[in-house]
C-alpha positions in Angstrom: 0.0 0.0 0.0 1.2 3.5 -0.9 -0.2 5.9 1.7 0.3 8.8 -0.6 -2.0 7.5 -3.3 -4.0 4.6 -1.7 -5.7 6.6 1.1 -8.2 9.1 -0.1 -11.1 11.1 1.3 -14.5 9.8 0.2 -15.3 13.2 -1.3 -12.1 13.1 -3.4 -13.0 9.6 -4.6 -16.6 10.6 -5.4 -15.3 13.6 -7.5 -12.7 11.5 -9.4 -14.2 8.0 -9.3 -13.3 7.1 -12.9 -9.6 7.9 -12.4 -9.5 6.1 -9.1 -11.2 3.0 -10.5 -8.6 3.0 -13.3 -5.8 3.2 -10.6 -7.3 0.3 -8.8 -7.3 -1.8 -12.0 -3.8 -0.8 -12.8 -2.1 -1.2 -9.4 -4.2 -4.0 -8.0 -3.7 -2.3 -4.6 -6.7 -1.6 -2.3 -7.7 1.9 -1.5 -8.7 3.2 1.9 -11.5 5.8 1.8 -11.7 8.2 4.7 -14.5 10.2 6.2 -13.5 13.1 8.5 -9.9 11.7 8.4 -10.8 8.2 9.7 -10.8 5.0 7.6 -14.4 4.3 6.6 -14.1 1.7 3.7 -11.7 -0.3 1.7 -12.1 -0.4 -2.1 -10.6 -3.0 -4.3 -10.9 -4.1 -7.9 -13.0 -7.2 -8.6 -10.2 -9.5 -9.8 -8.1 -8.8 -6.6 -11.1 -9.4 -4.4 -11.9 -12.7 -6.1 -8.2 -13.7 -5.7 -8.6 -12.9 -1.9 -11.7 -15.0 -1.7 -10.0 -17.9 -3.4 -7.0 -17.7 -1.0 -9.4 -17.6 2.0 -11.3 -20.7 0.7 -8.0 -22.5 0.2 -6.9 -21.6 3.7 -10.2 -22.9 5.1 -9.7 -26.2 3.2 -6.1 -26.6 4.4 -7.2 -25.9 8.0 -9.9 -28.5 7.8 -7.4 -31.1 6.5 -4.9 -30.1 9.3 -7.6 -30.5 12.0 -8.7 -33.9 10.5 -5.1 -35.2 10.6 -4.7 -34.0 14.1 -8.0 -35.7 15.2 -6.7 -39.0 13.6 -3.4 -38.7 15.3 -5.1 -38.1 18.7 -7.5 -41.0 18.1 -10.6 -38.8 17.8 -12.0 -40.9 15.0 -14.9 -43.3 14.4 -15.2 -46.1 11.9 -17.5 -45.7 9.0 -19.9 -48.2 10.6 -20.1 -46.2 13.8 -20.6 -42.9 11.8 -23.4 -44.4 9.8 -25.1 -45.9 12.8 -24.9 -42.5 14.6 -26.4 -40.8 11.5 -29.2 -43.4 11.3 -30.0 -42.8 15.0 -29.9 -39.0 14.7 -32.3 -39.0 11.7 -34.4 -42.0 12.9 -33.6 -44.0 9.8 -34.4 -47.7 10.3 -31.9 -50.4 9.3 
Protein backbone atom coordinates (compact mmCIF):
# COMPACT_ATOMS: atom_id res chain seq x y z
CA UNK A 1 0.00 0.00 0.00
CA UNK A 2 1.24 3.46 -0.89
CA UNK A 3 -0.20 5.86 1.69
CA UNK A 4 0.35 8.84 -0.61
CA UNK A 5 -2.03 7.49 -3.27
CA UNK A 6 -3.98 4.65 -1.66
CA UNK A 7 -5.66 6.63 1.13
CA UNK A 8 -8.21 9.14 -0.12
CA UNK A 9 -11.10 11.13 1.26
CA UNK A 10 -14.47 9.78 0.19
CA UNK A 11 -15.31 13.18 -1.30
CA UNK A 12 -12.15 13.13 -3.43
CA UNK A 13 -12.98 9.63 -4.61
CA UNK A 14 -16.56 10.63 -5.41
CA UNK A 15 -15.34 13.58 -7.50
CA UNK A 16 -12.73 11.53 -9.39
CA UNK A 17 -14.16 8.01 -9.29
CA UNK A 18 -13.31 7.06 -12.90
CA UNK A 19 -9.62 7.91 -12.42
CA UNK A 20 -9.48 6.08 -9.09
CA UNK A 21 -11.15 2.99 -10.54
CA UNK A 22 -8.56 2.99 -13.30
CA UNK A 23 -5.84 3.25 -10.63
CA UNK A 24 -7.34 0.26 -8.80
CA UNK A 25 -7.32 -1.85 -11.97
CA UNK A 26 -3.76 -0.81 -12.84
CA UNK A 27 -2.08 -1.17 -9.42
CA UNK A 28 -4.20 -4.03 -7.99
CA UNK A 29 -3.74 -2.34 -4.59
CA UNK A 30 -6.70 -1.62 -2.31
CA UNK A 31 -7.66 1.95 -1.54
CA UNK A 32 -8.74 3.21 1.88
CA UNK A 33 -11.50 5.81 1.79
CA UNK A 34 -11.74 8.17 4.72
CA UNK A 35 -14.53 10.24 6.23
CA UNK A 36 -13.46 13.07 8.53
CA UNK A 37 -9.90 11.73 8.43
CA UNK A 38 -10.81 8.24 9.66
CA UNK A 39 -10.82 5.04 7.60
CA UNK A 40 -14.39 4.28 6.56
CA UNK A 41 -14.10 1.73 3.74
CA UNK A 42 -11.65 -0.26 1.68
CA UNK A 43 -12.13 -0.37 -2.07
CA UNK A 44 -10.58 -3.04 -4.26
CA UNK A 45 -10.85 -4.12 -7.90
CA UNK A 46 -13.02 -7.17 -8.57
CA UNK A 47 -10.20 -9.48 -9.76
CA UNK A 48 -8.11 -8.79 -6.64
CA UNK A 49 -11.13 -9.37 -4.42
CA UNK A 50 -11.86 -12.69 -6.13
CA UNK A 51 -8.23 -13.73 -5.66
CA UNK A 52 -8.57 -12.87 -1.94
CA UNK A 53 -11.73 -15.00 -1.68
CA UNK A 54 -9.95 -17.90 -3.40
CA UNK A 55 -7.01 -17.67 -0.99
CA UNK A 56 -9.37 -17.61 2.00
CA UNK A 57 -11.25 -20.66 0.70
CA UNK A 58 -8.00 -22.55 0.20
CA UNK A 59 -6.86 -21.61 3.71
CA UNK A 60 -10.16 -22.94 5.12
CA UNK A 61 -9.69 -26.23 3.24
CA UNK A 62 -6.11 -26.55 4.44
CA UNK A 63 -7.18 -25.88 8.03
CA UNK A 64 -9.90 -28.53 7.78
CA UNK A 65 -7.38 -31.07 6.54
CA UNK A 66 -4.94 -30.11 9.32
CA UNK A 67 -7.65 -30.55 11.95
CA UNK A 68 -8.68 -33.90 10.51
CA UNK A 69 -5.11 -35.17 10.56
CA UNK A 70 -4.72 -33.96 14.15
CA UNK A 71 -7.95 -35.73 15.16
CA UNK A 72 -6.72 -38.96 13.55
CA UNK A 73 -3.36 -38.66 15.31
CA UNK A 74 -5.08 -38.12 18.66
CA UNK A 75 -7.49 -41.01 18.10
CA UNK A 76 -10.57 -38.80 17.82
CA UNK A 77 -12.04 -40.87 14.98
CA UNK A 78 -14.94 -43.27 14.35
CA UNK A 79 -15.21 -46.12 11.94
CA UNK A 80 -17.52 -45.75 8.96
CA UNK A 81 -19.93 -48.23 10.59
CA UNK A 82 -20.05 -46.16 13.78
CA UNK A 83 -20.57 -42.94 11.84
CA UNK A 84 -23.39 -44.42 9.75
CA UNK A 85 -25.07 -45.91 12.85
CA UNK A 86 -24.94 -42.52 14.59
CA UNK A 87 -26.36 -40.84 11.47
CA UNK A 88 -29.23 -43.36 11.34
CA UNK A 89 -30.00 -42.82 15.04
CA UNK A 90 -29.90 -39.05 14.70
CA UNK A 91 -32.28 -39.03 11.73
CA UNK A 92 -34.45 -41.97 12.85
CA UNK A 93 -33.60 -44.03 9.79
CA UNK A 94 -34.44 -47.72 10.26
CA UNK A 95 -31.94 -50.40 9.26
